[in-house]
C-alpha positions as CSV (number, residue, x, y, z in Angstrom):
1,M,49.8,33.9,13.6
2,R,50.7,33.5,10.0
3,G,53.3,36.2,10.2
4,Y,54.8,34.5,13.3
5,I,55.0,31.1,11.5
6,E,56.6,32.7,8.4
7,W,59.1,34.5,10.6
8,L,59.9,31.3,12.5
9,Q,60.3,28.9,9.6
10,P,63.7,30.1,8.3
11,V,65.3,30.1,11.8
12,I,64.1,26.7,12.9
13,P,67.4,25.0,12.0
14,Q,69.3,27.5,14.1
15,L,66.8,27.2,17.0
16,K,67.2,23.4,17.0
17,K,70.9,24.0,17.8
18,E,70.4,26.9,20.3
19,M,67.2,26.0,22.2
20,P,68.5,23.0,24.3
21,A,71.2,25.3,25.8
22,R,68.7,28.2,26.2
23,L,66.1,25.9,27.9
24,G,68.8,24.4,30.1
25,R,69.7,27.8,31.5
26,L,66.0,28.5,32.2
27,R,65.6,25.2,33.9
28,S,68.6,25.9,36.1
29,E,67.0,29.1,37.3
30,L,63.9,27.2,38.3
31,Y,65.9,24.4,40.1
32,Q,67.4,27.1,42.3
33,I,64.0,27.8,43.8
34,G,63.4,24.1,44.4
35,S,60.9,23.7,41.5
36,H,59.9,20.1,40.7
37,L,61.9,18.6,37.9
38,R,58.9,18.2,35.5
39,Q,57.5,21.5,36.5
40,A,60.8,23.3,35.9
41,D,61.0,21.7,32.4
42,A,57.4,22.7,31.5
43,L,58.0,26.3,32.8
44,A,61.2,26.6,30.9
45,Q,59.4,25.5,27.7
46,L,56.8,28.2,28.3
47,R,59.4,30.9,29.0
48,G,61.4,29.9,25.9
49,A,58.3,30.1,23.7
50,F,57.3,33.5,25.1
51,D,60.8,34.8,24.5
52,L,60.5,33.8,20.9
53,L,57.2,35.5,20.6
54,L,58.7,38.7,22.0
55,E,61.6,38.5,19.5
56,F,59.0,38.3,16.7
57,A,57.0,41.2,18.1
58,E,60.2,43.3,18.2
59,H,61.1,42.2,14.7
60,V,57.8,43.4,13.2
61,G,57.8,46.6,15.2
62,A,54.8,45.7,17.4
63,I,56.8,46.5,20.6
64,D,60.1,48.2,21.3
65,D,63.1,46.9,23.2
66,A,62.0,48.5,26.5
67,R,58.5,46.9,26.3
68,A,60.0,43.6,25.4
69,T,62.3,43.8,28.5
70,E,59.3,44.7,30.7
71,L,57.2,41.8,29.4
72,R,60.1,39.3,29.7
73,A,60.7,40.4,33.4
74,A,56.9,40.0,34.1
75,A,56.9,36.5,32.6
76,R,60.0,35.5,34.6
77,Q,58.4,36.6,37.9
78,T,55.1,34.9,37.1
79,L,56.8,31.6,36.2
80,W,59.0,31.8,39.3
81,R,56.0,32.2,41.5
82,I,54.4,29.1,39.9
83,G,57.6,27.2,40.4
84,E,57.8,28.1,44.0
85,T,54.2,27.1,44.6
86,Q,54.7,23.7,43.0
87,G,58.0,23.2,44.9
88,N,56.1,23.9,48.2
89,V,53.4,21.4,47.3
90,L,56.0,18.7,46.6
91,R,57.8,19.4,49.9
92,D,54.4,19.0,51.8
93,L,53.8,15.5,50.4
94,E,54.4,12.6,52.6
95,P,57.4,10.2,51.8
96,A,55.5,7.7,49.6
97,E,53.9,10.5,47.5
98,R,57.1,12.4,47.1
99,F,59.0,9.2,46.1
100,I,56.5,8.1,43.5
101,T,56.0,11.6,42.1
102,V,59.8,12.2,41.6
103,L,60.3,8.7,40.3
104,G,57.6,9.2,37.7
105,T,59.2,12.4,36.7
106,L,62.7,10.9,36.4
107,L,61.2,8.2,34.1
108,E,59.3,10.7,32.0
109,Q,62.5,12.9,31.7
110,R,64.5,9.7,30.8
111,R,66.9,10.3,33.7
112,V,66.3,6.7,34.8
113,R,64.5,3.7,33.1
114,L,62.9,0.4,33.6
115,V,63.5,-2.7,31.4
116,E,61.1,-5.6,30.7
117,K,61.1,-8.3,33.3
118,G,62.7,-11.0,31.2
119,T,65.6,-8.9,29.9
120,S,68.9,-7.5,31.3
121,P,69.7,-3.8,31.3
122,R,71.8,-2.7,28.4
123,A,74.9,-0.7,29.1
124,D,74.3,3.0,28.3
125,D,74.1,6.4,30.0
126,V,70.6,5.9,31.5
127,E,70.6,4.0,34.7
128,A,68.1,1.1,35.0
129,V,66.4,1.1,38.4
130,G,64.2,-1.9,37.9
131,W,62.0,-4.0,35.6
132,F,58.4,-4.1,34.6
133,D,55.7,-6.5,33.4
134,E,52.0,-6.0,32.7
135,D,51.0,-5.2,36.3
136,F,54.0,-4.1,38.3
137,A,57.4,-2.4,38.3
138,Y,60.1,-4.2,40.2
139,L,62.3,-1.6,41.7
140,L,65.8,-2.0,42.9
141,P,65.2,-0.4,46.3
142,E,68.6,1.3,46.9
143,A,69.0,2.4,43.3
144,A,65.6,4.0,43.0
145,R,65.8,5.6,46.5
146,R,69.3,7.0,45.7
147,R,68.2,8.6,42.5
148,V,65.1,10.2,44.1
149,A,67.1,11.4,47.1
150,T,69.8,12.8,44.8
151,F,67.3,14.8,42.8
152,L,65.7,16.2,45.9
153,R,69.0,17.2,47.4
154,E,70.0,18.9,44.1
155,S,66.7,20.8,44.2
156,G,67.6,22.1,47.7
157,E,65.2,19.8,49.6
158,A,66.0,17.5,52.5
159,W,65.3,13.8,52.3
160,S,65.7,12.4,55.7
161,H,63.5,9.3,55.4
162,S,65.2,6.0,56.0
163,A,64.6,3.1,53.6
164,H,62.6,1.3,56.3
165,A,60.3,4.4,56.8
166,L,59.9,4.8,53.0
167,H,59.0,1.2,52.4
168,K,56.4,1.1,55.2
169,A,54.8,4.3,53.7
170,L,54.7,2.8,50.2
171,V,53.0,-0.4,51.5
172,R,50.6,1.7,53.7
173,K,49.5,3.7,50.7
174,G,49.0,0.6,48.6
175,I,51.7,1.6,46.1
176,V,54.0,-1.4,46.9
177,V,52.6,-4.9,47.3
178,P,54.5,-6.8,50.0
179,G,55.8,-10.3,49.6
180,P,54.2,-13.5,51.1
181,D,56.1,-12.9,54.4
182,G,54.6,-9.4,54.6
183,R,57.9,-7.6,54.0
184,P,58.0,-4.7,51.5
185,E,60.9,-6.3,49.7
186,M,60.6,-9.6,48.0
187,Q,62.7,-11.9,45.9
188,V,61.8,-12.1,42.2
189,R,63.4,-13.6,39.1
190,V,64.2,-10.7,36.8
191,G,66.8,-10.2,34.1
192,D,69.5,-12.8,34.5
193,G,68.7,-13.9,38.1
194,K,66.8,-13.3,41.3
195,R,66.8,-9.9,43.0
196,R,65.3,-8.4,46.1
197,V,62.9,-5.7,44.7
198,L,59.9,-3.5,45.7
199,R,56.9,-4.6,43.7
200,L,55.2,-1.4,42.8
201,R,51.8,-1.1,41.1
202,L,52.0,0.3,37.6
203,T,48.7,2.1,38.2
204,A,50.4,4.2,40.9
205,L,53.3,5.0,38.5
206,A,50.8,6.0,35.8
207,E,49.1,8.5,38.2
208,A,52.5,10.1,39.0
209,L,53.1,11.0,35.3
210,S,52.1,14.4,33.9
211,P,48.4,15.1,33.3
212,V,49.1,15.6,29.6
213,L,50.8,12.2,29.3
214,S,48.1,10.5,31.4
215,R,45.4,11.9,29.1
216,A,47.4,10.5,26.1
217,C,47.6,7.0,27.6
218,P,44.9,4.4,27.3
219,R,43.2,3.9,30.6
220,V,44.7,1.2,32.8
221,R,42.1,-1.6,33.1
222,T,42.1,-3.6,36.3
223,R,41.3,-7.3,36.8
224,T,37.9,-6.3,38.2
225,E,37.0,-4.4,35.1
226,T,38.2,-6.8,32.5
227,G,38.8,-10.2,34.1
228,V,42.3,-10.3,32.8
229,A,45.6,-8.9,34.0
230,S,45.9,-5.1,34.0
231,R,47.6,-3.6,31.0
232,I,50.5,-1.2,31.1
233,P,49.7,1.9,29.0
234,R,51.6,2.1,25.8
235,K,53.1,5.5,26.6
236,I,54.4,4.2,29.9
237,R,55.9,1.2,28.2
238,R,57.7,3.6,25.8
239,I,58.9,5.7,28.7
240,A,60.1,2.8,30.8
241,R,62.4,1.4,28.1
């Protein structure tokens, strides 16, 4: 391990420049087999780290080029199989579960964001799909559904569920809390005015984030447990912004 770290240290500046493009190519390979966005990123990170280890092993003469090529191919096949399995699991999920899983991933990857309920979205490259407070996310229905559907289509998956069917499923699963009239969408004052939104439980969003991130977050406490409003985990607050 010491030898690997000593070999790695002088090339870190170069790797910082090269790794984003290298990992991007690896992620693209995994997207082609329909791997889930977060899963593709995690597997690309593993593959990139393993490639570096092989380069070090070749450098010190532990393996030759032929063996490195063999191990690289074996790693690629293994990670592809994992990606295919995870993609199949996602395709088998029902609409509400697929929606919340992909939305959590898009937030974690900073492809979309939420802003605090009393503020207006700033103009930048990351689209805001809603707001949040201590208990709920307030999603713009069309914006959130469009981004989830776009991701699934780009991953080679069909998304044939109508907005009506999706909203009913989200309410049925207890992910979305309907308004006083029983409809999934409700009017709420957010940002600089009133909008029709989906009121989504933040606990459901927290569960959609990666296991590693969930372990790093403080546990979400409910009203029953504490007698006060539930608190958004700090990590989720950071991701949402």
